MMTF fields as JSON, N, C-alpha, C and O atoms, coordinates in Angstrom:
{
  "mmtfVersion": "1.0.0",
  "mmtfProducer": "UNKNOWN",
  "numBonds": 427,
  "numAtoms": 428,
  "numGroups": 107,
  "numChains": 1,
  "numModels": 1,
  "chainsPerModel": [1],
  "groupsPerChain": [107],
  "chainIdList": ["A"],
  "bondAtomList": [4, 2, 8, 6, 12, 10, 16, 14, 20, 18, 24, 22, 28, 26, 32, 30, 36, 34, 40, 38, 44, 42, 48, 46, 52, 50, 56, 54, 60, 58, 64, 62, 68, 66, 72, 70, 76, 74, 80, 78, 84, 82, 88, 86, 92, 90, 96, 94, 100, 98, 104, 102, 108, 106, 112, 110, 116, 114, 120, 118, 124, 122, 128, 126, 132, 130, 136, 134, 140, 138, 144, 142, 148, 146, 152, 150, 156, 154, 160, 158, 164, 162, 168, 166, 172, 170, 176, 174, 180, 178, 184, 182, 188, 186, 192, 190, 196, 194, 200, 198, 204, 202, 208, 206, 212, 210, 216, 214, 220, 218, 224, 222, 228, 226, 232, 230, 236, 234, 240, 238, 244, 242, 248, 246, 252, 250, 256, 254, 260, 258, 264, 262, 268, 266, 272, 270, 276, 274, 280, 278, 284, 282, 288, 286, 292, 290, 296, 294, 300, 298, 304, 302, 308, 306, 312, 310, 316, 314, 320, 318, 324, 322, 328, 326, 332, 330, 336, 334, 340, 338, 344, 342, 348, 346, 352, 350, 356, 354, 360, 358, 364, 362, 368, 366, 372, 370, 376, 374, 380, 378, 384, 382, 388, 386, 392, 390, 396, 394, 400, 398, 404, 402, 408, 406, 412, 410, 416, 414, 420, 418, 424, 422],
  "bondOrderList": [1, 1, 1, 1, 1, 1, 1, 1, 1, 1, 1, 1, 1, 1, 1, 1, 1, 1, 1, 1, 1, 1, 1, 1, 1, 1, 1, 1, 1, 1, 1, 1, 1, 1, 1, 1, 1, 1, 1, 1, 1, 1, 1, 1, 1, 1, 1, 1, 1, 1, 1, 1, 1, 1, 1, 1, 1, 1, 1, 1, 1, 1, 1, 1, 1, 1, 1, 1, 1, 1, 1, 1, 1, 1, 1, 1, 1, 1, 1, 1, 1, 1, 1, 1, 1, 1, 1, 1, 1, 1, 1, 1, 1, 1, 1, 1, 1, 1, 1, 1, 1, 1, 1, 1, 1, 1],
  "groupList": [{"groupName": "MET", "atomNameList": ["N", "CA", "C", "O"], "elementList": ["N", "C", "C", "O"], "formalChargeList": [0, 0, 0, 0], "bondAtomList": [1, 0, 2, 1, 3, 2], "bondOrderList": [1, 1, 2], "singleLetterCode": "M", "chemCompType": "L-PEPTIDE LINKING"}, {"groupName": "PRO", "atomNameList": ["N", "CA", "C", "O"], "elementList": ["N", "C", "C", "O"], "formalChargeList": [0, 0, 0, 0], "bondAtomList": [1, 0, 2, 1, 3, 2], "bondOrderList": [1, 1, 2], "singleLetterCode": "P", "chemCompType": "L-PEPTIDE LINKING"}, {"groupName": "THR", "atomNameList": ["N", "CA", "C", "O"], "elementList": ["N", "C", "C", "O"], "formalChargeList": [0, 0, 0, 0], "bondAtomList": [1, 0, 2, 1, 3, 2], "bondOrderList": [1, 1, 2], "singleLetterCode": "T", "chemCompType": "L-PEPTIDE LINKING"}, {"groupName": "ARG", "atomNameList": ["N", "CA", "C", "O"], "elementList": ["N", "C", "C", "O"], "formalChargeList": [0, 0, 0, 0], "bondAtomList": [1, 0, 2, 1, 3, 2], "bondOrderList": [1, 1, 2], "singleLetterCode": "R", "chemCompType": "L-PEPTIDE LINKING"}, {"groupName": "LYS", "atomNameList": ["N", "CA", "C", "O"], "elementList": ["N", "C", "C", "O"], "formalChargeList": [0, 0, 0, 0], "bondAtomList": [1, 0, 2, 1, 3, 2], "bondOrderList": [1, 1, 2], "singleLetterCode": "K", "chemCompType": "L-PEPTIDE LINKING"}, {"groupName": "LEU", "atomNameList": ["N", "CA", "C", "O"], "elementList": ["N", "C", "C", "O"], "formalChargeList": [0, 0, 0, 0], "bondAtomList": [1, 0, 2, 1, 3, 2], "bondOrderList": [1, 1, 2], "singleLetterCode": "L", "chemCompType": "L-PEPTIDE LINKING"}, {"groupName": "TYR", "atomNameList": ["N", "CA", "C", "O"], "elementList": ["N", "C", "C", "O"], "formalChargeList": [0, 0, 0, 0], "bondAtomList": [1, 0, 2, 1, 3, 2], "bondOrderList": [1, 1, 2], "singleLetterCode": "Y", "chemCompType": "L-PEPTIDE LINKING"}, {"groupName": "VAL", "atomNameList": ["N", "CA", "C", "O"], "elementList": ["N", "C", "C", "O"], "formalChargeList": [0, 0, 0, 0], "bondAtomList": [1, 0, 2, 1, 3, 2], "bondOrderList": [1, 1, 2], "singleLetterCode": "V", "chemCompType": "L-PEPTIDE LINKING"}, {"groupName": "PHE", "atomNameList": ["N", "CA", "C", "O"], "elementList": ["N", "C", "C", "O"], "formalChargeList": [0, 0, 0, 0], "bondAtomList": [1, 0, 2, 1, 3, 2], "bondOrderList": [1, 1, 2], "singleLetterCode": "F", "chemCompType": "L-PEPTIDE LINKING"}, {"groupName": "SER", "atomNameList": ["N", "CA", "C", "O"], "elementList": ["N", "C", "C", "O"], "formalChargeList": [0, 0, 0, 0], "bondAtomList": [1, 0, 2, 1, 3, 2], "bondOrderList": [1, 1, 2], "singleLetterCode": "S", "chemCompType": "L-PEPTIDE LINKING"}, {"groupName": "ALA", "atomNameList": ["N", "CA", "C", "O"], "elementList": ["N", "C", "C", "O"], "formalChargeList": [0, 0, 0, 0], "bondAtomList": [1, 0, 2, 1, 3, 2], "bondOrderList": [1, 1, 2], "singleLetterCode": "A", "chemCompType": "L-PEPTIDE LINKING"}, {"groupName": "GLY", "atomNameList": ["N", "CA", "C", "O"], "elementList": ["N", "C", "C", "O"], "formalChargeList": [0, 0, 0, 0], "bondAtomList": [1, 0, 2, 1, 3, 2], "bondOrderList": [1, 1, 2], "singleLetterCode": "G", "chemCompType": "PEPTIDE LINKING"}, {"groupName": "ILE", "atomNameList": ["N", "CA", "C", "O"], "elementList": ["N", "C", "C", "O"], "formalChargeList": [0, 0, 0, 0], "bondAtomList": [1, 0, 2, 1, 3, 2], "bondOrderList": [1, 1, 2], "singleLetterCode": "I", "chemCompType": "L-PEPTIDE LINKING"}, {"groupName": "GLU", "atomNameList": ["N", "CA", "C", "O"], "elementList": ["N", "C", "C", "O"], "formalChargeList": [0, 0, 0, 0], "bondAtomList": [1, 0, 2, 1, 3, 2], "bondOrderList": [1, 1, 2], "singleLetterCode": "E", "chemCompType": "L-PEPTIDE LINKING"}, {"groupName": "TRP", "atomNameList": ["N", "CA", "C", "O"], "elementList": ["N", "C", "C", "O"], "formalChargeList": [0, 0, 0, 0], "bondAtomList": [1, 0, 2, 1, 3, 2], "bondOrderList": [1, 1, 2], "singleLetterCode": "W", "chemCompType": "L-PEPTIDE LINKING"}, {"groupName": "ASP", "atomNameList": ["N", "CA", "C", "O"], "elementList": ["N", "C", "C", "O"], "formalChargeList": [0, 0, 0, 0], "bondAtomList": [1, 0, 2, 1, 3, 2], "bondOrderList": [1, 1, 2], "singleLetterCode": "D", "chemCompType": "L-PEPTIDE LINKING"}, {"groupName": "ASN", "atomNameList": ["N", "CA", "C", "O"], "elementList": ["N", "C", "C", "O"], "formalChargeList": [0, 0, 0, 0], "bondAtomList": [1, 0, 2, 1, 3, 2], "bondOrderList": [1, 1, 2], "singleLetterCode": "N", "chemCompType": "L-PEPTIDE LINKING"}, {"groupName": "HIS", "atomNameList": ["N", "CA", "C", "O"], "elementList": ["N", "C", "C", "O"], "formalChargeList": [0, 0, 0, 0], "bondAtomList": [1, 0, 2, 1, 3, 2], "bondOrderList": [1, 1, 2], "singleLetterCode": "H", "chemCompType": "L-PEPTIDE LINKING"}, {"groupName": "GLN", "atomNameList": ["N", "CA", "C", "O"], "elementList": ["N", "C", "C", "O"], "formalChargeList": [0, 0, 0, 0], "bondAtomList": [1, 0, 2, 1, 3, 2], "bondOrderList": [1, 1, 2], "singleLetterCode": "Q", "chemCompType": "L-PEPTIDE LINKING"}],
  "groupTypeList": [0, 1, 2, 3, 4, 5, 6, 4, 7, 2, 8, 5, 9, 10, 11, 3, 12, 6, 13, 5, 6, 10, 3, 3, 7, 10, 2, 9, 13, 5, 14, 11, 8, 2, 13, 7, 9, 13, 12, 7, 8, 15, 7, 16, 13, 11, 7, 7, 7, 15, 1, 9, 13, 13, 3, 5, 3, 15, 13, 8, 11, 11, 2, 4, 3, 5, 17, 5, 1, 0, 18, 9, 12, 5, 3, 12, 13, 13, 7, 13, 3, 3, 11, 10, 5, 3, 12, 3, 15, 10, 10, 9, 11, 13, 2, 7, 7, 2, 1, 8, 1, 0, 1, 10, 4, 1, 3],
  "groupIdList": [1, 2, 3, 4, 5, 6, 7, 8, 9, 10, 11, 12, 13, 14, 15, 16, 17, 18, 19, 20, 21, 22, 23, 24, 25, 26, 27, 28, 29, 30, 31, 32, 33, 34, 35, 36, 37, 38, 39, 40, 41, 42, 43, 44, 45, 46, 47, 48, 49, 50, 51, 52, 53, 54, 55, 56, 57, 58, 59, 60, 61, 62, 63, 64, 65, 66, 67, 68, 69, 70, 71, 72, 73, 74, 75, 76, 77, 78, 79, 80, 81, 82, 83, 84, 85, 86, 87, 88, 89, 90, 91, 92, 93, 94, 95, 96, 97, 98, 99, 100, 101, 102, 103, 104, 105, 106, 107],
  "secStructList": [7, 7, 7, 7, 7, 3, 3, 3, 3, 3, 3, 3, 3, 6, 6, 3, 3, 3, 3, 3, 3, 3, 3, 3, 3, 3, 3, 7, 1, 1, 6, 6, 3, 3, 3, 3, 3, 3, 3, 3, 7, 7, 7, 7, 7, 1, 1, 7, 7, 7, 2, 2, 2, 2, 2, 2, 2, 2, 2, 2, 6, 6, 7, 1, 3, 3, 3, 3, 3, 4, 4, 4, 3, 3, 3, 3, 3, 3, 3, 1, 1, 7, 7, 7, 7, 3, 3, 3, 3, 6, 6, 6, 7, 7, 5, 7, 7, 7, 7, 7, 7, 7, 7, 7, 7, 7, 7],
  "xCoordList": [-6.953, -7.079, -5.793, -5.339, -5.203, -3.953, -4.177, -5.217, -3.19, -3.253, -2.988, -2.1, -3.748, -3.529, -2.256, -1.959, -1.513, -0.269, -0.563, -1.602, 0.382, 0.286, 1.626, 2.67, 1.6, 2.817, 2.851, 1.84, 4.034, 4.274, 4.992, 6.079, 4.381, 4.927, 5.373, 4.573, 6.652, 7.213, 7.62, 8.402, 7.074, 7.37, 7.487, 7.007, 8.135, 8.384, 7.423, 7.252, 6.794, 5.881, 5.872, 5.632, 6.133, 6.074, 6.911, 6.465, 8.108, 9.01, 8.661, 9.205, 7.755, 7.359, 7.462, 7.31, 7.721, 7.797, 6.503, 6.161, 5.792, 4.525, 4.747, 5.502, 4.09, 4.103, 2.665, 1.869, 2.336, 0.999, 1.09, 2.149, -0.019, -0.117, -1.141, -2.193, -0.815, -1.702, -1.663, -0.687, -2.733, -2.828, -2.243, -1.896, -2.134, -1.678, -0.688, -0.959, 0.466, 1.476, 1.893, 2.229, 1.877, 2.19, 2.772, 2.723, 3.323, 3.781, 2.561, 1.6, 2.597, 1.468, 1.385, 2.372, 0.201, 0.027, 0.699, 0.999, 0.936, 1.625, 3.126, 3.615, 3.851, 5.271, 6.004, 5.811, 6.845, 7.643, 6.94, 7.455, 5.777, 5.011, 4.771, 4.79, 4.543, 4.157, 2.738, 2.415, 1.904, 0.504, 0.325, 0.737, -0.292, -0.598, -2.114, -2.724, -2.719, -4.178, -4.567, -3.737, -5.835, -6.388, -5.631, -5.116, -5.576, -4.901, -5.646, -6.875, -4.885, -5.465, -5.383, -4.314, -6.534, -6.617, -7.184, -7.749, -7.029, -7.584, -9.1, -9.7, -9.719, -11.167, -11.942, -13.173, -11.251, -11.931, -12.675, -12.128, -13.895, -14.708, -14.635, -14.321, -14.92, -14.98, -13.895, -13.586, -13.32, -12.352, -11.1, -10.567, -10.643, -9.43, -8.236, -8.102, -7.376, -6.21, -5.003, -4.174, -4.899, -3.729, -4.11, -4.716, -3.772, -4.134, -3.461, -4.025, -2.255, -1.582, -2.39, -2.533, -2.915, -3.721, -5.001, -5.432, -5.6, -6.817, -6.516, -7.309, -5.379, -4.982, -4.741, -5.146, -4.086, -3.86, -5.169, -5.349, -6.074, -7.385, -8.148, -8.807, -8.057, -8.705, -8.104, -8.822, -6.78, -6.102, -6.24, -6.425, -6.152, -6.119, -7.299, -7.358, -8.234, -9.34, -10.208, -10.657, -10.453, -11.285, -10.487, -11.042, -9.204, -8.332, -8.491, -8.306, -8.834, -8.975, -7.598, -7.275, -6.797, -5.432, -4.53, -4.883, -3.383, -2.4, -1.234, -0.613, -0.933, 0.181, 1.334, 1.268, 2.393, 3.547, 4.71, 5.008, 5.378, 6.57, 7.625, 7.836, 8.278, 9.245, 10.314, 10.74, 10.76, 11.82, 11.365, 12.207, 10.062, 9.589, 9.465, 9.324, 9.516, 9.365, 10.693, 11.719, 10.66, 11.859, 11.991, 13.096, 10.835, 10.892, 9.512, 8.489, 9.508, 8.287, 8.641, 9.557, 7.921, 8.187, 6.937, 5.831, 7.101, 6.0, 6.071, 7.09, 4.989, 4.983, 3.912, 3.006, 4.037, 3.08, 1.817, 0.709, 2.003, 0.846, 1.05, 2.17, -0.041, -0.051, 0.452, 0.127, 1.242, 1.715, 1.066, 0.052, 1.65, 1.119, 1.428, 2.504, 0.468, 0.683, 1.363, 1.033, 2.324, 3.059, 3.299, 3.327, 3.47, 3.953, 5.146, 5.021, 6.311, 7.513, 8.077, 7.88, 8.769, 9.463, 10.684, 11.452, 10.874, 11.969, 13.335, 14.293, 13.439, 14.73, 15.165, 16.311, 14.256, 14.62, 14.28, 14.885, 13.313, 12.876, 11.881, 11.413, 11.557, 10.617, 9.187, 8.843, 8.368, 6.962, 6.279, 6.447, 5.506, 4.748, 3.531, 2.713, 3.417, 2.303, 1.166, 1.32, 0.03, -1.164, -1.971, -2.559, -2.008, -2.718, -4.228, -4.783, -4.857, -6.314, -6.836, -6.201, -7.978, -8.514, -8.781, -9.36, -8.351, -8.54, -9.593, -9.676, -10.383, -11.367, -10.644, -9.551, -11.258, -10.674, -10.602, -11.494, -9.528, -9.362, -10.269, -10.351, -10.942, -11.781, -10.909, -9.795, -11.426, -10.649, -10.937, -10.369],
  "yCoordList": [-19.902, -19.731, -19.105, -18.086, -19.698, -19.15, -17.791, -17.545, -16.928, -15.61, -15.705, -16.442, -14.969, -14.947, -14.173, -13.17, -14.643, -13.985, -12.612, -12.391, -11.7, -10.357, -9.999, -10.181, -9.493, -9.153, -7.665, -7.064, -7.093, -5.723, -5.849, -6.422, -5.311, -5.409, -4.012, -3.077, -3.883, -2.617, -2.793, -3.683, -1.925, -2.066, -0.704, 0.306, -0.699, 0.505, 0.58, -0.395, 1.741, 1.942, 3.418, 4.271, 3.721, 5.086, 6.072, 7.187, 5.669, 6.556, 6.764, 7.651, 5.949, 6.049, 4.687, 3.649, 4.708, 3.483, 3.371, 4.259, 2.273, 2.02, 0.987, 0.032, 1.182, 0.211, -0.172, 0.667, -1.44, -1.966, -3.142, -3.75, -3.453, -4.651, -5.584, -5.152, -6.874, -7.864, -9.155, -9.448, -9.912, -11.201, -12.344, -13.392, -12.146, -13.245, -12.734, -11.771, -13.404, -13.136, -14.483, -15.391, -14.625, -15.918, -15.7, -14.6, -16.77, -16.735, -16.632, -17.384, -15.709, -15.482, -16.549, -17.216, -16.696, -17.568, -16.954, -17.655, -15.656, -14.95, -15.065, -14.738, -15.523, -15.751, -14.455, -13.446, -14.475, -13.318, -12.326, -11.234, -12.687, -11.788, -12.425, -13.647, -11.565, -11.993, -11.493, -10.347, -12.351, -12.007, -11.557, -12.242, -10.402, -9.849, -9.71, -9.068, -10.315, -10.224, -10.016, -10.098, -9.747, -9.434, -8.258, -8.351, -7.152, -5.945, -5.402, -5.332, -5.016, -4.588, -3.069, -2.472, -2.464, -1.033, -0.833, -1.753, 0.378, 0.713, 0.628, 1.143, -0.011, -0.212, 0.916, 0.887, 1.899, 3.003, 3.863, 4.238, 4.165, 5.056, 6.44, 6.583, 7.435, 8.776, 9.672, 9.629, 10.483, 11.492, 10.832, 9.884, 11.344, 10.84, 11.5, 12.724, 10.692, 11.216, 11.196, 12.104, 10.166, 9.981, 10.063, 9.127, 11.156, 11.293, 10.244, 9.858, 9.774, 8.738, 7.451, 6.796, 7.095, 5.879, 6.017, 5.064, 7.183, 7.416, 7.293, 6.732, 7.817, 7.723, 6.264, 5.847, 5.495, 4.078, 3.305, 2.401, 3.65, 2.992, 3.296, 2.416, 4.54, 4.898, 4.112, 3.656, 3.957, 3.284, 1.762, 1.131, 1.16, -0.295, -0.896, -2.114, -0.068, -0.551, -1.602, -2.536, -1.478, -2.435, -3.544, -4.328, -3.623, -4.61, -5.969, -6.118, -6.953, -8.317, -8.982, -9.578, -8.865, -9.394, -8.419, -7.907, -8.17, -7.277, -8.133, -8.84, -8.074, -8.831, -7.86, -6.986, -8.016, -7.125, -7.818, -8.971, -7.138, -7.728, -7.96, -7.102, -9.109, -9.443, -8.372, -8.089, -7.762, -6.776, -5.459, -4.628, -5.24, -4.008, -4.159, -3.164, -5.388, -5.621, -5.361, -5.943, -4.484, -4.162, -5.064, -5.451, -5.4, -6.17, -6.722, -6.078, -7.922, -8.513, -8.984, -9.788, -8.49, -8.842, -9.444, -8.955, -10.488, -10.982, -10.22, -10.256, -9.534, -8.667, -9.106, -9.87, -8.612, -8.943, -8.099, -8.594, -6.796, -5.919, -4.876, -4.605, -4.309, -3.357, -2.002, -1.554, -1.356, 0.0, 0.956, 0.639, 2.109, 3.127, 2.758, 2.248, 3.025, 2.85, 4.112, 5.219, 3.938, 5.116, 5.069, 4.008, 6.258, 6.431, 7.375, 8.48, 6.929, 7.753, 7.977, 7.162, 9.078, 9.356, 8.442, 8.358, 7.755, 6.796, 7.482, 6.921, 8.668, 9.351, 9.917, 9.737, 10.596, 11.269, 10.455, 10.651, 9.54, 8.767, 9.509, 8.972, 10.744, 11.531, 11.078, 10.656, 11.168, 10.819, 11.766, 12.983, 11.19, 12.004, 12.524, 11.749, 13.828, 14.462, 14.646, 15.269, 14.096, 14.27, 15.392, 15.207, 16.56, 17.685, 17.456, 16.768, 18.048, 18.01, 18.882, 19.877, 18.532, 19.357, 20.777, 20.986, 21.729, 23.133, 23.717, 23.32, 24.648, 25.283, 26.064, 26.588, 26.133, 26.855, 28.351, 28.909, 28.972, 30.405, 31.173, 30.832, 32.194, 33.009, 33.78, 34.186, 33.979, 34.708, 36.16, 36.903],
  "zCoordList": [19.045, 17.628, 17.083, 17.604, 16.047, 15.52, 14.855, 14.243, 14.987, 14.391, 12.901, 12.47, 12.118, 10.671, 10.373, 11.023, 9.391, 9.015, 8.414, 7.792, 8.621, 8.086, 7.47, 8.096, 6.248, 5.53, 5.206, 4.844, 5.346, 4.898, 3.558, 3.482, 2.503, 1.151, 0.717, 0.682, 0.389, -0.066, -1.519, -1.853, -2.39, -3.812, -4.482, -3.966, -5.642, -6.404, -7.581, -8.312, -7.763, -8.894, -9.26, -8.405, -10.523, -11.06, -10.237, -9.969, -9.839, -9.11, -7.656, -6.997, -7.156, -5.741, -5.074, -5.718, -3.783, -2.989, -2.195, -1.415, -2.401, -1.715, -0.612, -0.791, 0.519, 1.604, 1.917, 2.339, 1.707, 1.959, 2.915, 3.071, 3.545, 4.391, 3.768, 3.299, 3.772, 3.16, 3.961, 4.652, 3.857, 4.547, 3.718, 4.263, 2.411, 1.559, 0.511, -0.206, 0.44, -0.577, -1.132, -0.371, -2.456, -3.078, -4.465, -5.015, -5.014, -6.396, -7.289, -7.126, -8.225, -9.119, -10.204, -10.516, -10.769, -11.931, -13.149, -14.115, -13.106, -14.188, -13.956, -12.875, -14.954, -14.807, -14.481, -15.16, -13.444, -13.067, -12.164, -11.927, -11.657, -10.804, -9.434, -9.286, -8.439, -7.103, -6.87, -7.183, -6.323, -6.075, -4.63, -3.694, -4.469, -3.149, -3.08, -3.935, -2.06, -1.934, -0.476, 0.43, -0.281, 1.042, 1.666, 2.78, 0.92, 1.39, 2.604, 2.611, 3.634, 4.909, 5.033, 4.901, 5.289, 5.544, 6.936, 7.527, 7.457, 8.763, 8.684, 7.741, 9.655, 9.62, 10.289, 10.308, 10.831, 11.504, 10.496, 9.459, 10.802, 9.981, 10.608, 11.789, 9.823, 10.388, 9.83, 8.64, 10.699, 10.303, 9.733, 10.308, 8.601, 7.98, 8.651, 8.629, 9.242, 9.93, 9.009, 9.051, 8.176, 7.328, 5.853, 5.333, 5.162, 3.757, 2.868, 1.844, 3.245, 2.454, 2.457, 1.424, 3.616, 3.705, 2.891, 2.242, 2.922, 2.143, 0.649, -0.107, 0.237, -1.174, -1.582, -2.667, -0.718, -1.002, -1.016, -1.832, -0.126, -0.107, -1.404, -1.958, -1.882, -3.153, -4.313, -5.202, -4.298, -5.406, -5.36, -6.401, -4.163, -4.049, -3.283, -3.11, -2.824, -2.005, -2.677, -2.012, -3.95, -4.672, -5.335, -6.105, -5.052, -5.692, -5.036, -3.828, -5.843, -5.343, -5.211, -4.184, -6.276, -6.277, -7.011, -8.074, -6.446, -7.04, -7.524, -6.73, -8.817, -9.388, -9.598, -10.462, -8.805, -8.877, -9.573, -9.262, -10.512, -11.112, -10.024, -9.166, -10.063, -9.008, -8.852, -7.732, -9.966, -9.869, -9.254, -8.915, -9.1, -8.46, -6.944, -6.233, -6.451, -5.01, -4.313, -4.666, -3.326, -2.56, -1.342, -0.96, -0.724, 0.513, 0.854, 0.616, 1.414, 1.969, 3.37, 3.545, 4.363, 5.757, 6.385, 6.157, 7.163, 7.976, 9.295, 9.983, 9.643, 10.816, 11.811, 11.478, 13.028, 14.086, 14.004, 14.207, 13.698, 13.598, 12.524, 12.091, 12.112, 11.018, 11.483, 12.583, 10.646, 10.901, 9.928, 9.306, 9.806, 8.895, 7.45, 7.139, 6.578, 5.145, 4.64, 5.066, 3.72, 3.254, 1.756, 1.132, 1.207, -0.16, -0.037, 0.491, -0.531, -0.457, -1.858, -2.759, -2.02, -3.261, -3.338, -2.38, -4.469, -4.593, -4.573, -4.043, -5.133, -5.204, -3.852, -3.44, -3.169, -1.916, -0.672, 0.382, -0.787, 0.375, 1.254, 2.258, 0.878, 1.676, 1.426, 0.322, 2.448, 2.332, 1.364, 1.439, 0.452, -0.5, 0.237, 0.731, 0.307, 1.013, 0.03, -1.021, 0.388, -0.426, 0.205, 1.271, -0.443, 0.162, 0.169, -0.688, 1.15, 1.186, 0.056, -0.295, -0.521, -1.605, -1.113, -0.047, -1.906, -1.563, -2.512, -3.675, -2.016, -2.906, -4.004, -3.79, -5.159, -6.282, -5.95, -5.311, -6.398, -6.161, -7.117, -8.297, -6.628, -7.524, -8.501, -8.17, -9.706, -10.737, -10.736, -11.537]
}
């Protein structure tokens, strides 16, 4: 059985660089956009190990199709296997750390 293609899509949005994995990348019906669909997330249930992945799942988990402006796409790669999902700061390139929720401080 042939292996389904997997793409790593790196794009810029709101001063951050997002890295997602998807099964389908195509020219969008909207002029000047690229369509990304079948976004792939880790299927493991249970303890959250990577807060960045959880944040991306919250933001894009219910997305059927993502239409990205062509000029926001930095790179599209066909890859063999999925790696870590990341959000990086566009200016510094450092990974954006999503802190775990902390209890409110008593007043």
